MDAnalysis code that builds the backbone (N, CA, C; Angstrom):
import MDAnalysis as mda
import numpy as np

u = mda.Universe.empty(768, n_residues=256, atom_resindex=np.repeat(np.arange(256), 3), trajectory=True)
u.add_TopologyAttr("name", ["N", "CA", "C"] * 256)
u.add_TopologyAttr("resid", np.arange(1, 257))
u.add_TopologyAttr("resname", ["MET", "ASP", "ALA", "ALA", "TRP", "GLU", "PRO", "PRO", "ASP", "GLU", "GLU", "PRO", "VAL", "VAL", "GLY", "VAL", "VAL", "HIS", "GLU", "ALA", "GLY", "ASP", "ARG", "GLU", "PRO", "SER", "VAL", "VAL", "ASP", "ARG", "LEU", "ALA", "ASN", "VAL", "LEU", "GLU", "PRO", "ARG", "ASP", "GLY", "THR", "LEU", "ARG", "LYS", "GLY", "THR", "ALA", "ALA", "THR", "LEU", "SER", "ASP", "VAL", "PRO", "ALA", "SER", "LEU", "LEU", "ILE", "THR", "VAL", "GLY", "GLU", "ALA", "ALA", "LEU", "SER", "ALA", "THR", "VAL", "ARG", "GLU", "ASP", "PRO", "ASP", "VAL", "PRO", "VAL", "LEU", "PRO", "VAL", "GLY", "GLU", "ILE", "PRO", "GLY", "LEU", "GLU", "SER", "VAL", "ALA", "PRO", "ASP", "GLU", "ALA", "ALA", "PRO", "ALA", "LEU", "GLU", "ALA", "ALA", "LEU", "SER", "GLY", "ALA", "ALA", "GLU", "VAL", "ARG", "PRO", "ARG", "PRO", "ILE", "LEU", "GLU", "ALA", "VAL", "LEU", "GLU", "GLY", "GLU", "ARG", "TYR", "ARG", "GLY", "LEU", "PHE", "ASP", "ALA", "ALA", "LEU", "VAL", "THR", "SER", "GLU", "PRO", "ALA", "LYS", "ILE", "SER", "GLU", "TYR", "SER", "VAL", "ARG", "THR", "ASN", "GLY", "GLU", "PRO", "VAL", "GLY", "SER", "VAL", "ARG", "ALA", "ASP", "GLY", "VAL", "VAL", "VAL", "ALA", "THR", "PRO", "VAL", "GLY", "THR", "HIS", "GLY", "TYR", "ALA", "GLY", "ALA", "VAL", "ASP", "ALA", "PRO", "ALA", "LEU", "SER", "PRO", "ALA", "LEU", "GLU", "ALA", "VAL", "ALA", "VAL", "ALA", "PRO", "ILE", "ALA", "PRO", "PHE", "ALA", "THR", "ASN", "ALA", "ARG", "GLN", "TRP", "VAL", "LEU", "PRO", "ASP", "GLU", "GLY", "LEU", "ASP", "LEU", "ARG", "VAL", "GLU", "ARG", "ASP", "GLU", "CYS", "SER", "VAL", "THR", "LEU", "VAL", "VAL", "ASP", "ASP", "ARG", "ALA", "VAL", "GLY", "SER", "VAL", "PRO", "VAL", "GLY", "SER", "SER", "VAL", "GLY", "ILE", "ARG", "VAL", "ALA", "GLY", "ARG", "LEU", "ARG", "THR", "LEU", "VAL", "VAL", "PRO", "SER", "GLY", "ARG", "ARG"])
u.atoms.positions = np.array([
    [190.046, -202.986, 105.165],
    [191.050, -202.804, 104.272],
    [192.322, -202.363, 103.842],
    [193.305, -203.509, 103.755],
    [194.799, -203.769, 103.950],
    [194.964, -202.369, 102.429],
    [195.850, -201.302, 102.220],
    [196.186, -200.571, 101.089],
    [197.525, -200.152, 101.330],
    [198.041, -199.941, 100.336],
    [199.518, -199.316, 100.027],
    [199.953, -198.571, 101.012],
    [201.449, -197.940, 101.884],
    [201.524, -196.697, 102.419],
    [202.271, -196.060, 101.373],
    [201.922, -194.467, 101.284],
    [202.325, -193.586, 100.861],
    [203.940, -193.107, 101.699],
    [204.464, -193.270, 101.317],
    [205.884, -192.851, 103.037],
    [206.234, -191.349, 102.437],
    [206.400, -190.417, 103.251],
    [206.890, -189.053, 102.535],
    [207.682, -189.045, 101.943],
    [208.039, -188.030, 100.447],
    [208.833, -188.091, 99.511],
    [210.545, -187.668, 100.207],
    [210.299, -186.670, 101.150],
    [212.089, -186.118, 102.086],
    [211.686, -186.041, 103.824],
    [212.410, -185.672, 104.296],
    [212.702, -185.058, 105.703],
    [211.374, -186.523, 106.576],
    [211.714, -187.453, 106.476],
    [210.331, -187.945, 107.642],
    [210.860, -188.083, 108.500],
    [209.955, -188.074, 109.635],
    [209.866, -187.459, 110.953],
    [208.841, -189.125, 111.649],
    [209.804, -189.683, 112.140],
    [209.956, -190.951, 113.177],
    [209.490, -190.563, 114.958],
    [208.753, -190.715, 115.232],
    [208.263, -190.982, 116.618],
    [208.488, -192.646, 117.280],
    [209.617, -193.112, 118.552],
    [209.495, -193.976, 118.531],
    [208.953, -193.534, 120.287],
    [207.563, -194.968, 120.494],
    [207.400, -194.876, 121.158],
    [207.693, -195.859, 122.687],
    [208.205, -195.331, 123.740],
    [208.975, -196.396, 124.543],
    [208.265, -196.346, 126.364],
    [207.271, -197.092, 126.582],
    [206.818, -196.936, 127.741],
    [207.290, -197.666, 128.876],
    [207.262, -197.119, 130.500],
    [207.906, -197.678, 130.820],
    [207.322, -198.917, 131.367],
    [208.725, -200.389, 131.475],
    [208.117, -201.569, 131.813],
    [208.176, -202.356, 130.533],
    [208.328, -201.585, 129.562],
    [209.248, -202.047, 127.981],
    [210.069, -202.123, 127.861],
    [211.136, -203.015, 127.587],
    [212.506, -202.759, 127.375],
    [212.914, -201.974, 126.066],
    [214.041, -201.319, 126.175],
    [214.354, -200.217, 124.701],
    [215.039, -200.978, 123.566],
    [214.708, -201.020, 122.593],
    [215.634, -201.834, 122.070],
    [217.025, -201.035, 121.702],
    [218.298, -202.174, 121.993],
    [219.546, -201.722, 120.776],
    [219.468, -200.838, 119.716],
    [218.447, -201.313, 118.738],
    [218.620, -200.665, 117.527],
    [218.409, -199.447, 117.195],
    [217.349, -198.666, 118.165],
    [217.191, -197.381, 118.252],
    [218.502, -196.428, 117.541],
    [219.670, -196.934, 117.223],
    [220.568, -195.713, 117.021],
    [220.674, -196.661, 115.735],
    [220.424, -197.416, 115.210],
    [219.924, -197.899, 114.033],
    [219.052, -197.571, 112.870],
    [217.541, -196.950, 113.772],
    [216.933, -196.177, 113.310],
    [217.271, -195.325, 113.134],
    [218.225, -194.234, 112.905],
    [218.696, -192.348, 113.468],
    [219.813, -193.090, 112.126],
    [220.128, -194.243, 111.938],
    [220.755, -194.576, 110.438],
    [220.161, -194.602, 109.245],
    [218.692, -195.099, 109.695],
    [218.329, -195.463, 108.067],
    [217.775, -193.727, 107.843],
    [217.373, -192.965, 108.857],
    [216.618, -191.507, 108.720],
    [218.049, -190.601, 107.714],
    [218.961, -191.030, 108.537],
    [220.407, -189.527, 108.042],
    [220.043, -189.479, 106.721],
    [220.221, -190.369, 105.984],
    [220.473, -190.543, 104.267],
    [219.133, -190.003, 103.968],
    [217.985, -189.587, 104.473],
    [217.156, -189.142, 103.871],
    [216.038, -187.640, 104.829],
    [217.839, -187.415, 105.478],
    [217.028, -186.446, 106.284],
    [216.285, -186.182, 106.759],
    [216.194, -187.727, 107.469],
    [214.932, -187.600, 108.301],
    [215.241, -187.275, 109.822],
    [214.324, -187.079, 111.289],
    [214.890, -187.072, 112.255],
    [213.647, -188.314, 113.067],
    [214.153, -188.434, 114.143],
    [213.835, -189.582, 115.264],
    [213.348, -188.598, 116.439],
    [212.485, -188.781, 116.982],
    [212.074, -188.092, 118.128],
    [211.632, -189.437, 119.035],
    [212.446, -189.478, 120.433],
    [211.870, -190.478, 121.431],
    [211.093, -189.649, 122.202],
    [210.130, -190.954, 123.345],
    [209.630, -190.459, 124.610],
    [208.121, -191.573, 124.736],
    [207.485, -191.294, 125.491],
    [206.249, -191.920, 125.749],
    [205.126, -191.455, 124.664],
    [203.952, -192.122, 124.650],
    [202.853, -192.455, 123.814],
    [202.285, -190.422, 124.346],
    [202.225, -190.147, 125.232],
    [201.679, -189.013, 125.445],
    [202.743, -187.515, 124.904],
    [203.685, -187.983, 125.422],
    [204.969, -186.415, 125.157],
    [205.016, -186.538, 123.568],
    [204.766, -187.259, 123.114],
    [204.910, -187.472, 121.469],
    [203.559, -187.165, 121.013],
    [202.494, -186.940, 121.180],
    [201.392, -186.799, 121.123],
    [200.871, -185.635, 120.342],
    [201.744, -184.856, 120.657],
    [201.874, -183.386, 119.798],
    [203.128, -183.265, 118.511],
    [203.634, -184.462, 118.517],
    [204.728, -184.189, 117.583],
    [204.450, -184.314, 116.751],
    [204.521, -183.626, 115.093],
    [204.385, -183.823, 113.986],
    [205.150, -185.224, 113.837],
    [204.562, -185.783, 113.298],
    [205.715, -187.297, 112.642],
    [204.729, -188.247, 111.016],
    [205.383, -188.610, 111.014],
    [205.325, -189.246, 109.235],
    [204.339, -190.817, 109.654],
    [205.339, -191.264, 111.223],
    [204.367, -192.222, 111.428],
    [205.181, -192.863, 113.129],
    [204.577, -193.703, 113.707],
    [205.120, -193.792, 114.768],
    [205.881, -195.430, 115.045],
    [206.785, -195.805, 116.053],
    [207.163, -196.781, 116.398],
    [207.208, -197.537, 117.068],
    [206.063, -198.138, 117.507],
    [205.726, -198.383, 119.076],
    [206.800, -199.680, 119.784],
    [207.839, -199.843, 120.902],
    [208.699, -200.827, 121.361],
    [207.453, -201.429, 121.968],
    [207.478, -202.210, 122.211],
    [206.188, -203.179, 123.478],
    [205.064, -203.138, 123.280],
    [203.953, -203.924, 123.488],
    [202.734, -204.399, 124.145],
    [202.217, -203.079, 124.604],
    [202.509, -202.228, 126.213],
    [202.300, -201.382, 126.819],
    [202.569, -200.084, 125.962],
    [203.827, -199.697, 125.116],
    [203.312, -198.451, 124.400],
    [202.866, -198.342, 123.222],
    [202.594, -199.716, 122.438],
    [201.661, -199.661, 121.489],
    [200.007, -199.433, 122.341],
    [199.772, -199.892, 123.400],
    [198.114, -199.543, 124.124],
    [198.054, -198.384, 124.727],
    [199.381, -197.826, 124.886],
    [199.292, -196.011, 125.250],
    [199.122, -195.396, 124.009],
    [199.748, -195.768, 122.965],
    [199.799, -195.199, 122.066],
    [198.289, -195.133, 121.512],
    [197.004, -196.546, 121.499],
    [196.198, -195.892, 120.791],
    [195.244, -195.185, 121.556],
    [195.404, -194.877, 123.279],
    [194.804, -193.862, 124.168],
    [194.705, -192.834, 123.589],
    [196.341, -192.591, 122.538],
    [196.275, -190.871, 122.216],
    [196.378, -190.511, 120.711],
    [194.982, -191.718, 120.514],
    [194.239, -191.460, 119.037],
    [195.099, -190.976, 118.074],
    [196.082, -192.133, 117.795],
    [197.315, -191.528, 116.564],
    [197.090, -191.036, 115.218],
    [196.813, -189.959, 114.436],
    [196.835, -189.771, 112.765],
    [197.253, -189.679, 112.197],
    [198.651, -191.214, 111.956],
    [199.389, -191.682, 111.556],
    [199.677, -192.934, 111.767],
    [200.162, -193.439, 111.096],
    [200.177, -194.793, 111.163],
    [201.674, -195.953, 111.736],
    [201.162, -196.903, 112.323],
    [201.740, -197.167, 113.759],
    [202.634, -198.457, 112.852],
    [203.854, -198.770, 113.557],
    [204.521, -199.880, 113.393],
    [205.424, -200.222, 114.724],
    [204.293, -201.402, 114.462],
    [204.413, -202.372, 116.281],
    [205.727, -202.950, 116.475],
    [206.938, -202.836, 117.383],
    [208.020, -203.356, 117.293],
    [207.799, -204.716, 118.752],
    [208.086, -205.468, 118.723],
    [208.264, -206.309, 120.066],
    [206.898, -207.786, 119.833],
    [207.295, -208.871, 120.549],
    [206.143, -210.031, 120.079],
    [204.625, -209.702, 120.947],
    [203.759, -209.463, 120.094],
    [202.458, -208.807, 120.353],
    [201.285, -209.943, 119.408],
    [200.511, -210.983, 120.793],
    [199.930, -211.696, 120.011],
    [198.821, -211.643, 119.212],
    [198.855, -212.022, 117.723],
    [197.627, -211.481, 117.366],
    [197.824, -210.678, 116.148],
    [199.393, -210.076, 116.555],
    [199.186, -208.357, 115.627],
    [200.530, -208.872, 114.831],
    [200.849, -208.663, 113.669],
    [201.878, -208.744, 112.281],
    [202.870, -207.432, 113.090],
    [203.663, -208.083, 113.666],
    [205.029, -206.831, 114.305],
    [206.172, -207.370, 113.964],
    [207.201, -206.243, 114.289],
    [208.781, -207.117, 113.991],
    [209.451, -206.877, 115.363],
    [210.575, -208.228, 115.559],
    [211.285, -208.299, 116.420],
    [212.199, -207.127, 116.692],
    [213.004, -206.544, 118.079],
    [213.778, -205.270, 117.861],
    [214.309, -205.383, 116.781],
    [215.289, -206.139, 116.887],
    [216.365, -206.649, 115.989],
    [216.075, -206.298, 114.297],
    [214.741, -206.073, 114.064],
    [214.270, -206.101, 112.636],
    [213.645, -204.970, 112.475],
    [213.735, -204.231, 113.327],
    [213.312, -202.511, 113.255],
    [214.075, -201.621, 112.276],
    [215.127, -201.414, 112.775],
    [215.721, -200.559, 111.125],
    [215.630, -201.307, 109.898],
    [215.577, -202.695, 109.540],
    [215.078, -203.026, 107.848],
    [213.785, -202.734, 107.840],
    [212.723, -202.929, 108.811],
    [211.447, -202.590, 108.779],
    [211.260, -201.636, 108.227],
    [211.845, -200.166, 108.650],
    [211.725, -199.033, 108.617],
    [212.549, -198.638, 107.596],
    [213.198, -199.059, 106.788],
    [213.501, -199.017, 105.384],
    [213.120, -199.171, 104.557],
    [212.147, -200.543, 105.112],
    [211.277, -200.735, 103.642],
    [209.853, -200.015, 103.865],
    [209.869, -199.429, 104.973],
    [208.248, -198.907, 105.217],
    [208.974, -197.291, 104.003],
    [209.959, -197.136, 104.915],
    [210.334, -195.497, 103.992],
    [210.442, -195.934, 102.549],
    [211.072, -196.895, 102.230],
    [210.915, -197.254, 100.816],
    [209.668, -197.561, 99.700],
    [208.652, -197.638, 100.663],
    [207.060, -197.855, 99.730],
    [206.639, -199.305, 100.243],
    [207.622, -199.980, 100.731],
    [207.167, -201.639, 101.025],
    [206.263, -202.100, 101.616],
    [205.260, -201.228, 102.680],
    [204.957, -201.115, 103.815],
    [203.216, -201.062, 103.322],
    [202.080, -201.690, 103.784],
    [200.367, -202.009, 103.454],
    [200.173, -201.270, 105.040],
    [198.695, -200.596, 104.910],
    [198.619, -200.299, 106.019],
    [197.326, -201.224, 106.359],
    [197.674, -202.135, 107.655],
    [196.096, -203.050, 107.935],
    [195.236, -202.518, 108.890],
    [194.373, -201.607, 108.810],
    [193.500, -201.133, 109.945],
    [193.095, -202.074, 111.148],
    [193.293, -202.052, 112.158],
    [192.862, -202.677, 113.141],
    [191.765, -201.730, 114.089],
    [190.506, -203.084, 114.774],
    [189.500, -201.932, 115.369],
    [189.739, -201.888, 116.842],
    [189.300, -200.525, 116.620],
    [189.780, -200.057, 118.588],
    [188.751, -199.638, 119.655],
    [188.390, -200.496, 120.596],
    [187.296, -200.425, 121.262],
    [187.508, -199.198, 121.853],
    [186.180, -199.236, 122.214],
    [185.714, -197.810, 123.372],
    [184.818, -198.393, 123.903],
    [185.042, -198.188, 125.685],
    [184.262, -198.683, 126.954],
    [183.572, -197.082, 127.314],
    [182.666, -196.681, 127.398],
    [182.099, -196.096, 127.955],
    [181.226, -196.313, 129.508],
    [182.245, -195.524, 130.035],
    [181.419, -195.265, 131.977],
    [181.342, -194.751, 132.515],
    [180.135, -194.247, 133.244],
    [179.519, -192.991, 133.641],
    [180.198, -191.770, 132.659],
    [180.143, -192.075, 131.807],
    [179.898, -190.465, 130.705],
    [181.870, -190.711, 130.546],
    [182.205, -191.243, 130.840],
    [184.143, -191.582, 131.230],
    [184.315, -192.505, 129.562],
    [185.152, -192.271, 128.388],
    [185.379, -192.932, 128.060],
    [186.763, -193.305, 127.647],
    [187.058, -195.239, 127.148],
    [188.661, -195.442, 127.358],
    [188.971, -196.079, 126.341],
    [189.733, -196.019, 125.577],
    [190.391, -197.326, 124.549],
    [191.059, -197.812, 124.314],
    [190.789, -198.959, 123.853],
    [192.004, -200.294, 124.226],
    [192.075, -201.064, 122.759],
    [193.189, -201.728, 122.420],
    [192.979, -202.362, 121.158],
    [193.219, -203.456, 121.207],
    [192.994, -204.038, 122.851],
    [193.392, -205.701, 122.932],
    [191.829, -206.130, 123.353],
    [191.526, -205.559, 124.499],
    [190.369, -205.889, 125.236],
    [190.133, -204.824, 126.010],
    [188.435, -205.124, 127.064],
    [187.824, -204.124, 127.821],
    [187.285, -205.449, 128.660],
    [187.023, -205.496, 129.774],
    [187.078, -206.801, 130.899],
    [186.330, -206.039, 131.864],
    [185.369, -206.479, 132.739],
    [184.739, -206.008, 134.217],
    [185.590, -207.384, 135.145],
    [185.968, -207.054, 136.111],
    [186.430, -208.119, 136.543],
    [186.122, -207.682, 138.245],
    [185.906, -208.437, 139.015],
    [186.165, -208.319, 140.641],
    [187.605, -208.218, 141.330],
    [187.585, -207.329, 142.085],
    [188.585, -207.067, 142.560],
    [189.503, -207.477, 143.650],
    [188.697, -208.873, 143.902],
    [189.385, -209.422, 144.433],
    [189.496, -211.099, 143.629],
    [190.216, -211.925, 144.219],
    [190.703, -213.495, 143.632],
    [189.416, -213.828, 143.924],
    [188.859, -214.826, 143.267],
    [187.578, -215.807, 143.908],
    [186.130, -215.115, 143.848],
    [186.622, -214.304, 144.354],
    [184.729, -213.349, 144.163],
    [183.986, -213.454, 143.046],
    [182.529, -214.206, 143.392],
    [181.665, -213.883, 142.082],
    [180.943, -213.256, 141.974],
    [180.526, -212.557, 140.906],
    [179.541, -211.745, 140.721],
    [178.410, -212.147, 139.858],
    [177.745, -211.089, 139.300],
    [177.248, -211.665, 137.900],
    [176.594, -210.840, 137.466],
    [176.728, -211.244, 135.993],
    [176.770, -209.861, 135.039],
    [175.853, -210.610, 133.564],
    [175.545, -209.122, 133.262],
    [174.637, -209.643, 132.114],
    [174.822, -208.433, 131.180],
    [174.576, -209.345, 129.695],
    [175.111, -209.178, 128.536],
    [174.473, -208.476, 127.488],
    [173.907, -207.475, 127.006],
    [173.454, -207.189, 125.878],
    [173.947, -206.445, 124.890],
    [173.133, -207.127, 124.073],
    [173.105, -206.180, 122.608],
    [172.502, -205.671, 121.584],
    [172.309, -203.954, 121.215],
    [171.486, -203.334, 120.669],
    [170.462, -203.738, 121.545],
    [170.314, -203.303, 123.016],
    [169.114, -203.306, 123.600],
    [168.371, -204.949, 124.140],
    [168.963, -205.746, 123.141],
    [168.413, -207.119, 123.903],
    [169.427, -207.671, 124.396],
    [168.792, -208.530, 125.684],
    [169.221, -209.368, 126.214],
    [170.393, -210.707, 125.782],
    [171.312, -210.909, 125.923],
    [171.858, -211.958, 125.069],
    [172.354, -213.491, 126.446],
    [172.992, -212.810, 127.709],
    [173.119, -213.668, 128.899],
    [173.292, -212.949, 130.028],
    [173.370, -213.891, 130.609],
    [174.055, -213.378, 132.230],
    [175.231, -214.855, 132.335],
    [175.666, -214.712, 132.877],
    [177.299, -215.062, 133.885],
    [177.190, -214.749, 135.516],
    [177.538, -215.783, 136.600],
    [178.161, -215.525, 137.896],
    [179.541, -215.840, 137.124],
    [180.193, -215.270, 137.193],
    [181.784, -215.542, 137.326],
    [182.415, -214.187, 138.094],
    [184.213, -214.706, 137.885],
    [184.694, -213.420, 138.322],
    [184.887, -212.568, 137.311],
    [184.809, -212.803, 135.921],
    [184.426, -211.338, 135.577],
    [183.754, -211.554, 134.102],
    [184.242, -210.543, 133.318],
    [183.916, -211.115, 131.762],
    [184.593, -210.019, 130.902],
    [184.636, -210.480, 129.711],
    [185.475, -210.141, 128.708],
    [185.539, -209.821, 127.285],
    [185.396, -208.821, 126.730],
    [185.112, -208.296, 124.998],
    [186.314, -208.007, 124.570],
    [186.775, -208.682, 123.514],
    [187.813, -208.563, 122.882],
    [187.754, -208.433, 121.312],
    [189.140, -207.952, 120.803],
    [189.339, -207.350, 119.212],
    [189.217, -208.831, 118.600],
    [189.326, -208.925, 117.435],
    [190.114, -209.877, 117.110],
    [191.117, -210.209, 116.776],
    [192.033, -208.835, 117.327],
    [193.264, -209.205, 117.410],
    [193.315, -209.394, 119.622],
    [192.426, -209.081, 119.802],
    [192.725, -209.531, 121.579],
    [192.420, -210.447, 121.838],
    [191.959, -211.495, 120.747],
    [190.943, -212.851, 121.289],
    [191.969, -213.779, 120.958],
    [193.874, -213.232, 120.865],
    [194.809, -214.212, 120.805],
    [195.818, -213.721, 122.044],
    [195.040, -213.021, 123.082],
    [195.891, -212.916, 124.072],
    [195.012, -213.157, 125.381],
    [195.009, -212.573, 126.349],
    [194.545, -212.804, 127.604],
    [192.984, -213.566, 127.419],
    [191.903, -213.124, 126.340],
    [191.143, -213.782, 126.274],
    [190.906, -214.926, 126.209],
    [192.381, -215.043, 124.861],
    [192.563, -216.349, 124.461],
    [192.587, -217.098, 125.591],
    [193.453, -216.752, 126.845],
    [193.575, -217.858, 127.712],
    [192.691, -218.207, 128.199],
    [191.553, -217.044, 128.735],
    [189.796, -217.707, 129.314],
    [188.909, -218.192, 128.078],
    [189.778, -218.827, 126.991],
    [188.648, -219.955, 126.036],
    [187.550, -218.563, 125.330],
    [188.004, -217.621, 125.141],
    [187.482, -217.095, 124.419],
    [187.359, -217.450, 122.423],
    [186.716, -217.416, 121.804],
    [186.769, -217.552, 120.638],
    [187.602, -216.842, 119.964],
    [188.771, -217.666, 118.737],
    [189.856, -216.621, 118.424],
    [188.866, -216.400, 117.056],
    [189.383, -214.469, 116.416],
    [188.166, -214.293, 115.733],
    [189.458, -213.954, 114.657],
    [188.610, -213.716, 113.483],
    [189.730, -213.302, 111.982],
    [189.204, -211.870, 111.988],
    [190.604, -211.166, 111.389],
    [190.516, -209.920, 111.546],
    [189.006, -209.317, 110.878],
    [188.931, -210.395, 109.563],
    [187.787, -210.019, 108.437],
    [186.458, -209.499, 109.420],
    [186.567, -210.153, 110.438],
    [185.059, -209.920, 110.652],
    [184.894, -208.242, 111.518],
    [183.437, -208.284, 111.682],
    [183.249, -207.214, 112.352],
    [182.544, -207.299, 113.615],
    [183.311, -207.940, 114.037],
    [182.464, -208.946, 115.676],
    [183.969, -208.259, 116.612],
    [183.300, -208.808, 117.806],
    [184.210, -209.096, 119.100],
    [183.731, -210.293, 119.863],
    [184.508, -210.817, 120.549],
    [184.606, -211.826, 121.691],
    [183.251, -211.785, 122.663],
    [183.151, -212.682, 123.255],
    [183.139, -212.023, 124.703],
    [182.843, -213.334, 125.340],
    [183.500, -213.434, 126.539],
    [183.654, -214.382, 127.632],
    [183.863, -214.436, 129.262],
    [183.062, -215.229, 129.787],
    [183.228, -215.076, 130.947],
    [184.698, -215.096, 131.416],
    [185.046, -214.761, 133.038],
    [186.671, -215.094, 133.186],
    [186.226, -216.039, 134.554],
    [186.381, -216.949, 134.720],
    [186.768, -218.205, 136.118],
    [184.915, -218.250, 135.590],
    [184.209, -219.073, 135.400],
    [182.821, -218.919, 134.935],
    [182.198, -220.040, 136.630],
    [181.634, -219.243, 137.297],
    [180.665, -220.491, 138.674],
    [180.678, -221.840, 138.053],
    [179.513, -221.610, 136.322],
    [179.060, -223.034, 135.820],
    [180.310, -223.049, 135.038],
    [180.490, -224.643, 134.967],
    [180.843, -224.840, 134.148],
    [180.614, -224.868, 132.543],
    [179.132, -225.015, 132.433],
    [178.569, -224.961, 130.672],
    [178.746, -223.138, 130.819],
    [179.300, -222.521, 131.112],
    [179.112, -221.384, 130.611],
    [179.352, -220.773, 129.496],
    [178.583, -220.136, 128.601],
    [178.847, -219.728, 127.587],
    [179.563, -218.884, 126.988],
    [180.125, -218.385, 125.253],
    [181.088, -218.108, 125.101],
    [180.243, -217.337, 123.829],
    [180.107, -215.324, 123.597],
    [180.055, -215.133, 122.671],
    [181.060, -214.699, 121.655],
    [180.119, -214.999, 120.100],
    [180.726, -213.754, 119.076],
    [179.863, -212.918, 118.780],
    [179.798, -211.037, 119.166],
    [178.702, -210.372, 118.793],
    [179.075, -209.666, 117.643],
    [177.977, -207.988, 117.390],
    [178.657, -207.343, 116.844],
    [179.400, -206.253, 117.202],
    [180.253, -205.704, 116.644],
    [180.729, -205.060, 117.571],
    [180.552, -203.217, 117.317],
    [179.560, -203.171, 117.604],
    [178.751, -202.016, 118.136],
    [177.638, -202.254, 118.811],
    [176.898, -201.303, 120.175],
    [175.848, -201.349, 120.852],
    [176.027, -202.875, 121.408],
    [177.160, -202.824, 122.126],
    [177.273, -203.983, 123.616],
    [177.092, -203.163, 124.463],
    [176.572, -204.008, 125.609],
    [176.878, -203.483, 126.627],
    [175.952, -204.268, 127.725],
    [177.244, -204.112, 129.050],
    [177.522, -205.343, 130.316],
    [177.444, -204.287, 131.184],
    [176.273, -205.139, 132.110],
    [175.911, -204.844, 133.162],
    [176.348, -205.700, 134.422],
    [176.401, -204.660, 135.411],
    [176.920, -205.703, 136.874],
    [175.433, -205.991, 137.859],
    [175.093, -207.418, 137.497],
    [173.627, -207.876, 138.515],
    [173.857, -207.468, 139.678],
    [174.981, -208.210, 140.504],
    [174.958, -208.167, 141.845],
    [176.430, -209.059, 141.740],
    [177.025, -208.261, 143.097],
    [178.322, -208.567, 143.074],
    [179.003, -209.013, 144.849],
    [179.841, -209.725, 144.898],
    [180.685, -210.085, 146.205],
    [181.562, -209.369, 146.866],
    [182.077, -208.337, 145.990],
    [183.158, -207.448, 146.403],
    [183.082, -206.439, 145.253],
    [183.913, -205.256, 145.165],
    [184.026, -203.981, 144.125],
    [184.175, -204.884, 142.711],
    [183.746, -204.254, 141.413],
    [184.009, -204.707, 140.346],
    [184.814, -203.583, 139.932],
    [185.571, -204.155, 138.742],
    [186.488, -202.612, 138.143],
    [186.576, -203.161, 136.839],
    [186.370, -201.455, 135.800],
    [186.741, -201.913, 134.783],
    [188.197, -201.787, 134.086],
    [188.365, -202.830, 133.468],
    [189.632, -202.803, 132.418],
    [190.218, -203.096, 131.501],
    [190.903, -201.897, 130.893],
    [191.336, -201.788, 129.530],
    [192.623, -202.037, 129.237],
    [192.542, -203.146, 128.263],
    [194.050, -203.524, 127.936],
    [194.861, -203.238, 129.448],
    [194.437, -204.430, 130.084],
    [194.682, -204.453, 131.765],
    [195.577, -203.031, 132.251],
    [194.677, -202.043, 131.641],
    [194.720, -200.577, 132.811],
    [192.924, -200.389, 133.161],
    [193.322, -200.633, 134.637],
    [192.320, -200.535, 135.572],
    [192.041, -199.017, 135.533],
    [190.623, -199.149, 134.921],
    [190.563, -197.726, 134.973],
    [188.711, -197.113, 135.889],
    [188.309, -197.647, 136.174],
    [187.646, -197.073, 137.248],
    [186.740, -198.446, 138.092],
    [185.803, -198.280, 138.811],
    [184.988, -198.746, 139.534],
    [183.284, -199.302, 138.996],
    [182.907, -199.946, 139.186],
    [181.703, -199.875, 138.399],
    [180.790, -200.819, 139.809],
    [179.733, -199.757, 139.929],
    [179.027, -200.297, 140.547],
    [177.926, -201.520, 140.279],
    [177.042, -201.562, 141.378],
    [175.947, -202.641, 140.753],
    [174.836, -202.261, 140.045],
    [174.391, -202.473, 139.318],
    [173.062, -201.916, 139.074],
    [173.805, -200.765, 137.621],
    [174.955, -200.814, 137.191],
    [175.533, -199.984, 136.390],
    [175.982, -200.884, 135.259],
    [176.302, -200.132, 134.003],
    [176.531, -200.416, 133.074],
    [177.337, -200.135, 132.401],
    [178.101, -200.604, 131.543],
    [179.496, -200.497, 130.304],
    [179.058, -200.128, 129.032],
    [179.095, -199.456, 128.205],
    [178.892, -199.709, 126.736],
    [180.369, -199.879, 125.947],
    [180.156, -201.069, 125.295],
    [181.236, -200.927, 124.690],
    [181.391, -200.819, 122.922],
    [181.867, -200.593, 122.185],
    [182.158, -200.682, 120.073],
    [183.358, -200.519, 119.609],
    [183.133, -200.222, 118.897],
    [184.510, -200.165, 118.233],
    [184.530, -198.843, 117.410],
    [185.459, -198.001, 118.045],
    [185.610, -196.213, 117.443],
    [186.478, -196.274, 116.902],
    [186.443, -196.442, 115.736],
    [187.719, -195.857, 114.622],
    [188.642, -197.254, 114.900],
    [189.748, -197.051, 113.963],
    [191.013, -197.864, 113.442],
    [191.905, -197.088, 114.007],
    [193.228, -198.321, 114.176],
    [194.850, -198.027, 114.447],
    [195.290, -198.666, 113.280],
    [195.755, -197.824, 112.566],
    [196.622, -198.133, 110.885],
    [197.885, -198.139, 111.710],
    [197.885, -200.305, 111.521],
    [199.561, -200.193, 111.410],
    [200.050, -201.049, 110.125],
    [201.225, -200.764, 110.108],
    [202.110, -200.731, 109.131],
    [202.603, -202.378, 108.979],
    [202.851, -202.854, 108.789],
    [202.772, -204.475, 107.814],
    [203.931, -204.751, 106.686],
    [204.975, -204.767, 107.109],
    [206.171, -204.765, 105.993],
    [206.443, -206.499, 106.147],
    [206.417, -206.813, 104.389],
    [206.331, -208.173, 104.269],
    [207.753, -208.385, 103.966],
    [207.771, -209.795, 104.774],
    [209.073, -210.503, 105.508],
    [210.272, -210.025, 104.998],
    [209.843, -210.728, 103.347],
    [210.775, -210.889, 102.460],
    [211.696, -209.727, 102.645],
    [210.730, -208.411, 102.706],
    [211.408, -207.254, 102.767],
    [212.254, -206.147, 104.206],
    [212.149, -206.872, 105.105],
    [212.559, -206.844, 106.200],
    [213.897, -206.353, 106.316],
])
């Protein structure tokens, strides 16, 4: 549920997260200008280097920075900058006005579900999607889908993807996963390049989901938010659920 954000009364600390591969906007100096009258502090770095820096809020520059920030499990709201399908974000040249509006109390907090994929005891977090994919193109494997221990279906395909409502507007949408409303506590599941032309897609509860590799023609990789995190052997399963929420800041367009 959306809620008004209570900005700090004074001396805000703003972390700007920038990862390799995403262009840093030229407006960073303008962000410092917004903070100066408030005796605020601007910190720049990667999600990892800023994870231990006490901050009032984080500004993520680009999709890679946003995904990296989710992996660090931030306890403060995030203002996303850059074009991110399915997510309210601000353009780089609007970042300074958006920060000004947020610090003036004009922002709302909008929680976004975070996926957690569990493979052989290791946990991986993502905001958009988690997928099992064959490591070589045009190689078919067979995957089964279960929810709360009950079989849902199986598919022969290059892979299978599970997407949050935000993620259904990105890669998952490109493989015909149904677009989901943020109001739903559900995920979309869809095959990637299925062998059968009548392969199904599913909308399932966002907890208790289990993907299993039933057979393969080559190795299968678990990918979370476009980051390959591990190999999935035949007979192994990946548990997927929503584990927490990322609090994103949304600024009304008239106040940016």
